[in-house]
C-alpha positions in Angstrom: -28.1 -6.2 -25.2 -29.1 -3.4 -22.9 -29.0 -5.3 -19.8 -25.4 -6.7 -20.7 -24.5 -3.1 -20.9 -26.1 -2.6 -17.5 -24.1 -5.2 -16.1 -20.9 -4.3 -17.8 -21.1 -0.7 -16.4 -22.0 -2.0 -13.0 -18.8 -4.3 -13.1 -16.3 -1.1 -14.2 -18.4 1.6 -11.7 -17.5 -1.6 -9.0 -13.8 -1.7 -10.3 -13.3 2.0 -9.8 -14.7 2.3 -6.4 -12.4 -0.5 -5.4 -9.4 1.5 -6.5 -11.0 4.6 -5.4 -10.5 3.3 -2.0 -6.8 3.8 -1.9 -6.6 7.6 -1.6 -3.6 9.4 -2.5 -2.0 11.1 0.3 -0.5 10.5 3.6 -0.6 6.6 5.3 0.8 5.1 8.2 2.2 1.6 8.0 2.3 -0.4 11.3 4.4 -3.0 10.5 5.6 -6.3 12.3 8.8 -8.5 10.7 11.0 -10.8 12.8 9.0 -9.3 16.0 9.8 -5.9 15.8 7.0 -3.7 15.5 7.2 -0.1 14.0 5.2 2.7 12.5 6.2 4.0 8.8 4.6 7.0 7.1 4.4 6.9 3.6 3.3 8.9 0.7 1.2 7.1 -1.8 0.1 8.8 -5.6 -2.6 6.6 -7.2 -3.3 6.7 -11.1 -5.4 4.2 -12.2 -4.1 0.8 -10.9 -0.7 2.2 -10.1 0.6 3.4 -7.1 3.8 5.6 -6.4 5.4 7.7 -4.0 7.7 7.1 -0.7 7.9 5.6 2.7 10.3 7.2 5.2 12.9 4.9 6.3 16.8 5.1 7.5 15.6 8.9 7.8 15.4 9.4 3.8 12.4 8.9 1.5 12.4 5.4 -0.2 11.0 5.4 -3.9 7.6 3.1 -3.5 6.4 1.5 -7.0 3.2 -0.7 -6.9 -0.1 -1.7 -8.6 -3.7 -2.2 -7.2 -5.8 -5.4 -8.6 -9.4 -5.3 -7.4 -9.0 -5.7 -3.9 -5.1 -6.6 -3.7 -2.7 -4.0 -3.2 1.0 -4.8 -3.7 3.7 -2.0 -3.4 8.0 -2.5 -2.7 10.8 -0.3 -1.9 14.4 -0.9 -1.6 16.4 -0.5 1.6 20.2 -0.9 2.7 20.8 -2.9 5.9 24.3 -3.9 7.0 25.5 -3.0 3.6 22.9 -5.2 2.0 20.5 -4.1 -0.6 17.1 -5.4 0.2 13.7 -5.2 -1.2 10.7 -5.0 0.8 7.5 -6.1 -0.7 4.0 -5.7 1.1 1.1 -7.7 -0.7 -2.6 -6.8 1.0 -6.1 -7.1 0.6 -8.4 -3.9 0.8 -11.1 -3.9 3.8 -14.4 -1.8 4.1 -12.9 1.1 6.0 -10.2 2.0 2.8 -7.2 0.5 5.1 -4.6 -2.5 3.7 -3.6 -5.6 6.0 -1.3 -8.1 4.5 2.2 -9.4 4.8 5.6 -8.2 3.8 8.5 -9.9 2.9 11.8 -9.2 2.8 13.6 -10.1 -0.1 16.2 -11.8 -1.2 15.8 -13.9 1.9 12.2 -15.0 1.3 12.0 -16.6 4.9 11.5 -13.3 6.5 8.2 -12.6 6.5 6.1 -10.4 8.6 2.3 -8.7 8.6 1.2 -4.8 8.6 -1.7 -2.8 8.2 -1.5 0.5 6.6 -4.3 3.4 6.9 -4.6 6.9 5.6 -3.0 8.9 8.1 -5.3 11.3 10.0 -5.8 14.7 8.7 -3.9 17.4 10.5 -5.8 19.6 12.8 -6.5 23.2 10.9 -3.9 26.0 11.5 -5.0 28.8 13.1 
């Protein structure tokens, strides 16, 4: 019985350690969609296995929702392009350094898929 409790505790601890790698705060997303590369600032708020926040696009903040399932991370937001409502869905895997890499799909088209990397933004220098 004691070994079983230790095993369960180890699994719970390992799961919480993975979630902890996704930090609440500013992130920089580098993406390549259809041959067009860009960097995008985002702010993620992580609570348990949920992500909320915003990404800056088209000069405004776009609402982000997402989830974390062990090492898999998914988030999305909606944007309008040429009068068409699009949803960008980011699906990635946590790496050992606390970053995320994966694919970004532009829906409803589904055929436009790109790649991305995400990393916590560097801390600003201390003010004097």
